[in-house]
N, C-alpha and C positions, 0 to 999 in steps of 0.2 A: 797812075794811081788807081788803086780798088777804089768804088764807090758804094759805101752798104747800101743796101738797097731795104728800102722803109717797110714794105711787106712781107718781107723775113720777121724782121723784129716783130713786128704788133703778132704774128702765129707766133713766135716763143712765148712770148709774153702772157696771150690767151692761151695757150699750153699749161704754162707754168697757174695760171688761176684757175682751170679745169682742174689741175692735177690737183691743188691744194684745198680747192672745195668742195673735193671726190672723196681727197684723205681724212679731210674734215667729218664727212658725213658718214664713213665707215666706220669712225673712231666713234661718233655720236651712238652710230646704229649697233655699234658692239658693247657700248659701254649699256644702252639701255637694253640690249637680250640679256646681259648678264645681271643686269638689275632683277627682270623678271624671272631670272631660274630661282627655284626652291634653293632653301639651304641640303646640304645633304642631311639626313636622317642620321639619329645620331643611335649608337650600340648598346642596347642591355642587354645583360645578364639573363637569360632564360629562367635560371636557377634561385635567381633572387627575387622575384616576383612571383606573384600570388593568380592562378588564374584560375578562373570558375567558368561555369556553362549557364546560361541562362535557360529556367525549369517551367514549364507550366505545371500545376495541379494545384492541390491544397496544400495553406501554408499556414504555420500556427504561428502566431501572433504570442512572443512572450518579451518581459522584460524582467531585467537582472541587478538586483541590488544587494550592498553589502551589509551585513548590522552583528546583530549580538543575539544571542539567547539571554533571556530575562527570567526570573520567575514571574508566576501568575499570580500568586499571595505573595504580599510581601507587607510585612507587619512594623509598622516604625512606634517602639514604644517612647512615648515621650515621660518628660519628667510630671509628675503630679503638682510637685510643690517646691519650693526654692531648697538645695539644700549644696554641701558640699562633697565631692568623690572621696571616699575612702579607702575601698577596696576595688576591683576588678577581680573577679573570681571565674572569667570565662573569655576566653580570645575568640577571634573570625576564626571560622572555621569548625569549631566545636558545635555538636552534634547537641539541641537543647531541646525540652519536655517541655509543655504549660506549664509554669510555674518555678523551671529552672533560675533559680538565683544568678544572676550577670553583674549585677553593680550594688556595692553601698554606698549609700551615701549618709550624712549625720545633718544633723539642724536642730539646736539645742531650744531655739526659741517654739520650735513644734512640740518639741518634749514636754516644757514647761505648759505651753498652753493647753496640751492635752491633761497634765494633770490638775490645771484649774478648772476646766473641764471636767471631769471627775469628780473635782468638789464641789461644784455647783448644782452636776446632780443630784448627789447627795445631800445638799441640803435642800433643793425643791426635793426629792422625795420625804424628808423627814418633814417638812412642811406641809406636803398634804397628807401625810400620816395626822400630824395633830389637828390642821383641819379636819379632816374627816370625824376623829374624833368628838371633835369641839361641835361639830354641825348634831353629831349623832345623839350625841347627851342634850344638845336642845331639843331635836326631835324626839326623842323620850320623856323632855318634862312636858313638850307642846302633848304629846299623846296621853301621858297621865293625866293631863289636868281635862283632856275630852274625856276622858274616862271616868273621871271622880264629876264632872257635870253631867255628863250622860246617865248616872248612877242616882246623883240628885232629882234629874228629871222622871226616873221611873218610879223615883219613892213619889212625888209630887203626882204623878198621875195616877199611881195607886190609892193614894189617898183621897185624890179628886173622887175618882169613881166611888170609892167608901162613901165618901160624906154626899155624893149623891142617893145611894142608897137608903141612906139614915136621913136622907131630906124627904125624899116619899115617903116616906113612915110617919116623916112630923118630926123624927126625937131630935136633929139639928138646925138652928137658922138658919136661911135662905143664906145670910148673908156670909154665913162662914162657910158654906158651899161654892160662893161663888170666889172666896178668895184662895180655896183650893184650886177652883180651874184656873183663875188669875196668874197663882205658882206655877202650875204645872203648865201655862201656856209659855209664862216667862222662862222657865226651864228649857224647854224645848226651841225655844228659839235661839238663846244659849247655845244650846249641846249643837244645834245648825251651823253657827259662829264658830264654835269650837273644831270644830270635824272641817272646817272650810281652811281655819287654820292650820291645822293639821296635813291637809293635803297642800297648802303653800310650804308649808313649812320641808314640806318633801321635795317638792317643784325645786326651793333652793338651795336644797343640799346637793341636789345631781346638778345643780345651774353651775356651783360655787365649787365643786369637785369635781367640776369638765374644765372648768377654766385652771385651775389648777393643775389638772391634768397635763391640757394643752402643755404648761410652762414646763411642766418636767418632760414630756414628749419633746419638746423644742431643745431643750438641753440636755437629752439624750441622743439627736440624731447631731445637735453639736460636736459631744463627745464620740458619737462615732465616727464621724466624719473627721475630726482628729486623729482617731486609731485610724484611719483606715490612710491616712497620710503618714502617719509613724510608718504603717506598713509598706507605705508607696516608696518609701528610703531603700528596701530593697527591692530592687529593680527585677523584674524577672520576665520571663518568655512567655508571650500571649500565647503560643502556636508551636507544635512541634515543625521541626527544622535545621536547619543551618544557620548560626550566627554570621551575617556576613560584614557586618560595620558594629564596629564601638565608636561613637565619635567622641567620647569626651577621654582625658588623664584623671590620673590620682592628683587629688587640691585644687581642681576646676570647679570652681563656684557654678551650677548652672539654677537658672531659673524655670518658672512654671513654663510647661507646653517647649522647651527643649527635646528635640528627639534625639535621644539617649542611644540605642538601639538597633541595629533593623535584623530583623530575622524574616527567611522566604525558606518556602518548603520547594528543596531542588529538583525533587519526581517532577512537579507540575510548572514545564516552561511552556514558554511559546518564542517566536523567536519577531525580532523588531526589526526589519528591513528598511534601510534607507533607499527611496527609487527617487532619480534625476525628476526635477520638476517637469522638464519638457516630457518625459515619458509617462508619469503617473497619472494624465485625464483619466487614463481608462481603465484605472483600477478601480476595478467593486467589490465590496463585501462577497464573499461566498464563491469567489474567481476560485479555482486549484493552484497549489503553490508546493516547490520541492525544495527543501533545505538541505545547503551540504555542509556539513560540519567536518568535512575533511577527515573523516572516520565515517563515513554513512551519509546517507541522503536517505530525509525524512518525510514522507507526503503533508501536505498542511493544507488549509483554507483558511483564507483573508477572512479576518473578524471587524477589523477595525481601519480606516485611513483617518490619518491625521486631518485636520479641518485646516492647517495653516502649514508654511512653507518655512525651512529652517535651513543656513546655509544650501541653499540649493537645492535642498532634497525635502521628501514629504514622506514621514514614517510611517510605514503599512505594518501592524500586528496581523502574523499568522499564525493560525492555532496549529499545535502537532498533533497528528494522528496516527503516527506510526511509533514502537517503541523508540528510546533513547538510545542510540548507540552509547559505547563504554568511554568514559571521558568526556560526554556532555555533560556540562556544568555552567550556573549564572555565568555571564560577560563570555562567554567562547564566541571568537567572532566566527561567524559564517557568511557564506553566500546561499541567496533567495531569487528562484526564478519563480516568476507569476505567470500562469496564462491564459492571455487576452482574450483571445479569439479565434477560430481558425478559418480562414478563409480559402474559400474553393474556386477553381478551376482561375486562376490567376499566373501573370508571369510574374518569377522571382529570381531572384539569385544571391547568391552570398554578398555581406554589405560591404561596404566598400570603405577603404581607409579613412578617410574624408564626408561621406554620405550620408545625410540628415535626412529623415521622414518628410517628405513635402518640399522635394526642392528639388533641382534642375543641377547637374554636376555633370562634368565631362571624362568622360571614360575612352580608355583605351578600348577600340574592339581588334580583334587580331582578324586578317585577312585570311584568303581559302588557304594560302599556303602555307599559312601559320609564321611564318618567316617575318612578316612586319606587322605592324599594328595601329590603325588610324584613332585619330580622335572623334566620339560622336556624344553628341547634347542628348543626354539620358533625364526623363523625368521621373523622378521615386514616388513611392505612394508610403503609403504605411510599411512602420518596420517592426521587426524582432531581433530579438537576441543577436541570433547570427546571419540573419537572411535579410531583405529589401522587399518590396511591393516595386515591378517596373511597368509603369504605365506608357509610355511613349520613348522612341530611341532605340531600343532592339526587342529581336526578334527569339522564338526561340529556338535552341540550338545554337545561339552567337555564343564563343568565348570572349570576356573581357577580362579585363587586366585591373584586379582590385586591391592592388597595394599602394603605394603612397607614391604619387609622380609627381609631384610638385615639382621638382629641379626640372624636368622636363615638357616647365609649363607655356612656352615660348615654340612648342614644336606641335604641330598636329600627329605626327608621323613618327614611328620609333620602330628601328629593326631589331628582332629577337636573334640571340646565337645562343 
């Protein structure tokens, strides 16, 4: 019989163990190696991406915004008094001149008030005339009394002088002379009093007439106000231009101060451009701008920057310095470009799809063969409408993809086909 040898069996077991360990190590090594391999680069159609070259030189910083043309001079015409709209004589778009009647209002109470004011003025004027006649009569009476006393004083003075001459000749008694002199002095004093009364009477006449005249003037002013209010029921344009809005309808009741119509001068327009709040911090008064009306480009200059932000934008007023193209009118939608500054000797490239100024982005930079592109971290600086400053990550002459590459965010390299 055969006797198995223990040494041969042990060798076979040892061999199997070695093979198993070796196979396991091989599998682990292969798995580790495969895990370290980079995924295959995806292929991108070259015609679907936008490629630009990094340049060095001067870059003009500009910001863009949309807006509208608005008249420089707009006049709202409010209601001067309460009334009801009876007629609309002109519609928006009508060319008007100062004094052109646009609306007619009615107010019966105001008409009655104007008649009452007229009656009061007439009554006051009649009272003034009557008072003047009475005061003049009293003044004449006082003047007559003063003249009479002065005449008596003159007669007494002459009599005293005559008696004094006779007294020197001893023809009359001394008592008679003294009586004549006393009477002359008394009449002189009375004449002075009457003249003072006459002067006071004249001043009194002027004062009383002035008071009455002031009352008449106040009533006349009230009457004139009522007449102006009546006239304001015929709402007129205040400037030459185009009627833009009529804010009321026939039969509507309006109150004092309510805006009724708006008139604008279409030949004097400005642009109100809305700039994103993130780009408006460098906009200053006096900067050059261009306004695209889609029917022509007009040069302009910034004249006002709104102090507050509305709906994420800042309103910038641009005064137009060129001739308006045909078709330019208020509320026309326009595009505005404002020139901020010119940067000298900087690296710049076209603005990426999602590249914001003062940020770091990943851009695919083309390799030397132009067949592949690798991701590069790029530090961006100041931006313009279509270009942006490059501070780090790229060199002059590098070609980068500016299109939206977000669908390949998980890859650091792509192939261009």
